[in-house]
N, C-alpha and C positions, 0 to 999 in steps of 0.2 A: 524536316525540310531545311530548317535553319542550319542544322549540322551539315547536311549535304551541300548546301550553298557555300558554307565556310570551307568545306573540304575542296570543293571545286575551285574556289578563289585561291586557296593555298597551292593547289596543283598548278593552276594557271600561272601564278607568280613564280613557282619553281621552274616551269617550262620557259618563261620569259628570261629568267636568269641563265638557264642553259643555252637558249638561243643567243643571248648577248655574249656569252663566253665563247660560243662556237664561231661567231662572226669575226672576221679580221678587223683590226683597228680601223677606225674611220680616218679618212684623209684629212690632213691638216689644212687650214684655211689658205696658207701660203704654199704655192707650188712653184717649183723651179726645175731647171734641167741642166743648163750649161752656164757656168759662172767663172768669174775671175776675181782674185783677191787684189784689192787696191793696196797702195803702200801706206805704211804707218808714219814713219819719219824719213825725211831725206836729209835735212840739215842737223838733226839731233841736237836741238838747243838744250843746254844744261838747266837744271831746276832753278838755278839762280836767275835765269832769264824769263821764267814762266810768268812773272808778274808784269812783264812788258807786253802790252796789247799787240804791238807790232810783231813780236816774236811768236806768240801763242795763237793768235787769231788770223784768219779763219781756221776752224778746227773741224776735222783733222787736217794735217798740214798739206795733203795733196791738193787742197783747194787753192793753194798758192800757185800751183803749176799746171793744173788741168782745167780746161774750160768746157763749155757745153758741147762744142764740136768734138773734143776728145772723147767725151762720154758717148756721144751719138755714133762715133766711129766704132766703139766697142759693140754697140747694138748692131750696127751694120755687119760687123765681123761674124755675128752669130751668137753672141752671149745674150742671155735673157735676164741674168741677175749679176749683181756685184756683191761680194762680201767685203764690207767696209770695216777694217780694223780701227778701233778707237782705243788709244792708250788711256786706261783709267787713272794712271798715276797723277796727272794734273788735277783730277777731281779729288784727290786725297792729300794734296799739297797745301801747306799754309801759304805758299807763295801766290796762290791764285784766288784767295778769298774774295778779293774785290771784283774778280772777273768770272767767278763760278757760274753765275746765271748766264753770262754771255757764252761760256763754253757749251753748256747744254743747248742753248738756242742755236749755236753754230753747228752742232751735230745735227739738229733737226733741219736746218737749212741745207746741209749737205745731203741728207736723205732725200729731201724734196728736189734738189738739183738732179740727183740720179734718176728719180722717178720721172722728172720732166723729160729726160733723155730717152724715155721708153724702157728703162731697165728697172727691175725689182731690186730690192736691197736688203741684205742682212746686216744689222748693226752688231758687230762682233767686239765684245769687251776683251781686249787683247793685251793682257799683262805680259811684261817682259822682265828679265832680272833687274834688280837694282844695281847701282854702280856709280860710275863717275857722273852720269847724267841725271840720276834720280835717287832719292832715298828709299822710296817704297816701290817694290816690285813683287813678283810672284812669291818669292821666299818669305817676305814679311807678311803678306796676306795669308799664307798657309801656316806660318809658324807662330803668329801672334793673334790670339783670339780677339783682342781689341781692334786690330787692323782688319781682321776678317769681318767683324761687325760693321766697321766703317765702309768696307767694300760692299757689303750687302746693302747698305743704305744708298750707295752710289748706284747700284743696280736698280734699286727701287725707284730712285729719282729719274734714272735714264728711261726706265720703262714708262714712268708717268709722262715723261717728255714726249714719248713716241705713241702714247696710248690712243690718240685720236686719229692716227694715220690709217689709211686704207689697209686692212689686214691682208688683202690680196697682193699688196705692193711692198709691204714692210714686215720683216721678222726680226726677232731679237735673240741674240746669243749671249747669255749672262757671263760666260767665262770661256776663254780659249785655252786649250791644252793645259789643264790643271796639272801642276807638278806635285803630285801627292800619290801615296800608295804605289810607289815604284819598287819597293822592296819585295823580295822574293815571296814572302808569305802574304803580303798585302794587308796592311793593318786596318783597311776598311774605313778610312776617314771620309772618303769622297762622297759616298751616297748621302750621308746626313748633310754634308755641306752643300751638295747640289740641291737637296730638298729645300734648304734655307734660301738659296738663290732663286730657285723656282718659285717659292712662296712669295718672296719679295717682288719678283717680276710679275707674277700672275695677279697679285693683289692690286698692282698699279696699272697693268695693261691686261684687261680681261679678254680682249679679242685677238691680240696678236699671237701668231705661232711663235713658240719658244724653241730654240735650238739647244738640245742637251747632249751630253757627251760622256765618255768614260774617263777614268783617271789616267795618270801617267802619260801626258802628252797626247791624249785622245787616241791612243792606239786601239786597234781592233780587239785585241785580247781583253783589254780593260772594259771596252763597251760591252763585251759578251758577259762580263761579270755583273752588269747592272740589271736590277730587277725593275723593268719598266712599270710593273703593276704597283710599285710603291709610289708612283706619281700618277694618280688616276685622272688623266687629262688626255683627251683625244687630239688636242691641238698642239702636238709635239712633233718636231722633226729631230731625229737622232743622227749624230754626226760622228765620223771617225776620220783620222788622217793616216796617210800611208806614203812613205818615201822609200819604200823597199825597191831595190837593195841600197841601203844607206851608203855602202862603200862607193857606189857609183854616183848617187844623186847629190852627195854633199862634198865632193872632192875639193880639198883645200880650205874648207870652212873653218876658220880659226876659233870659232865659238862652240864647235860641236865635239868637245872632248879632246883628249890628248893624243888621239890616233889619226883622225881624219885630216888634220892640218898638213900631215906629211904626204898625203895621197893626192896626186894629180896625174893626168895623162892616161887614165884608163878609159878604154872605149866602151860604148854600149851598143850591143852586148859585148862581152869580153871576146867572143869569137868574130867580131866585126873586122878584126885585123888579123894578118898572119901570126901564127904562134910566136915566131921570132920577134916580131914587133911588140907583142904583149909582154914577152919575157924581158925585153929591153926596158919597157916602161916599169915593170915590177922591180927590176934591178936598180933603176933610178930611185924608186921609192925606198928600197932597202938601204941604199947608200945614204939617202937623206936622213933616215932614222938613225943610222950608225954615227952620223956626224952631228946631228942636231938634238936628238932625244937624250934625256938623262940616262946615264949608263945603267942605272938600276931598272930602267923601264925597257931598255932596248930589246932584250931577248923576248919579253912578253909581247911587245909591239910587233916584232918580226913574226912570231908564231901566230899572232892574231891576224896579220895580213894573209899568211898562208891559209889559215882556216876560213877566212872570209872569201878568198878567191875560190877555194875548193867547193864552197857551198853554192856557187853560181857559175861554174866554169863549163856547163853544158846547157843547151837550150832547155832540156827537161828540168834541170835544177833551178834555172832562172825562172821558168814558168811557175814552178811550185812555190818559189819564194814570193813572187809577185801576186799569185792567186790567193795565197793563204789568208790575208786580211779580208778579202772579199767573201770567200767561202765561209769564214768564221762568222762574219757579220750576218750573212744570209741565213745561216743555220740558226743564229740567235733570234733574228727577226721572225723566221717561220715558227720557232718554238713559242714566241710571245705574241703571235698574231699581228705583227707590224708589217704594213704594206711596204713594198720596195720604194714607192714614191715618197715615203716619209723617212727616207734615209739619204744622207748626203756624204760623199767623200769631200770633206771640207777643205782639205789641203793635199796637194801632191805637186811634184815638179822636179826639175833637175837644175842644179846650180849652173849659172853661166860663167860667173867669175867672182871670186872672193875679192872684197874691197882691198886694194893695195897689192893684190897678187897678179902678176903678169899673165898667168895661164888662163886662157879662155876655152871653155868646153866647146868642141866643134858643134855647130848648130844642128847638123844632121843627127847627132846622138840625142840631143835634147828633143828634137821633133819626134824621133822614133819612140822615145820613152813616153812622151805625152800622148802620142797616138795609141800606144799600147795600154796605157792606164785609162784613157777615155774609153777605149773599147771594152775593157773589163767593167768599168762602172756602168756603162750603158747596157751591156749584156745582162747585168744583174738588176737593171731597172733603177739604179741609184742616180741621183743628181750628182754633179761634181763642180768643184771650183779650184782652178789651177792657181798655184803660187808662183809668181805674182806679177803685177803691172811693170814695176821697175826694180832696180837694185840688183843684188847678187843673183837672184833667180828671175830677173826681168825678162818678160817675153815681148813687151812693147818697147820699153826703154831699158838702157843699161844704167850707168852712173852719169850724173851731171847733165841729164837731159839728152845724152847720146842715144841713138836708136839701137835697139837690139836687132839682131839678124831676123829676117821675116819668117824663118822656117816654122817656128812653133805657131805663130798666128796663122800661117798658111794651113796648118793642120786644122785649126778651129774653123777657118773659113770653108774648108772642104767638107765640113759636116752638114752644111745646109745648102 
């Protein structure tokens, strides 16, 4: 009898395991649908200024420019959450030692300000490259084990700062767009590093949903390489970013490699204008490359332009290019039992104007692109958050407080 009882218990346990494996992943505590990325820096103070309370606080810097009414207007427009980029570099800088606690407290104040406006918030730890304004950026965190350890501690403390907030209103993203494992073979550094970040965040914030991602700028293909079972936690939202086709979304961006800065004047889609007009725009880009690019790179850049145009010069090709990230993520999610509502298109958008460049992307192209990307995300059941409030990709503001054209915001308003 005892043996039979033991066998029944073993069988029941095995059945429970099978049922658990068959069930789709549970929904995360934090739920969201339509979001907007806030700005990170507007004035870009150099690290030598970070010890000055007036320069660095309140933090993040958008607090100097946006008020409660601005946030409530975003709620009224139809957004239900904001993704709030927080530059971690000041938390790693010797310049801010005397103000460190104030920085964490100010991030918490910012979270509560957004919640008071009726919006949920994702706190996004948003590293950028080091350079003239900072000594530590993404490269240093990824290349120096000691700096990575220091970053993990910042994540731990930020999670602790947020731990007591309502988990239905606040979520935490330990790292934006990790720049690692971008080589062809993929050296596989990111999964272990993400597990470290996850462990640090989860040990400090036991109830908050955590936003995790794939390597190499959070692209869809990298997310599809992640094994979500390696992080046994149901309170996870997975995110990917897509700016496809990059040729059109980043026109003129001086920081996006050595090709895109020469590209302006292309419509979305390419067949939105007569072929002669498109050819004239392409000839202008070619002429610019021939005059401005290093002669050793000219033939390569010209060939790359032709290749990129050929990949999206029909409606069918463009549709395939834009669909690919979504279908890849959906297949990965289904294979791993992840519900669509636990997936977010964390960034997408189309540049309005590069800083210092006179060319302004026609608003109707930007609106059409955002409409098409939103439709894809929502058809797949994914949440989304457009980049961004102001600046080069601004949909509410442009530069220096100027207003962006209303077209993209009109798309958002039309959704509800």
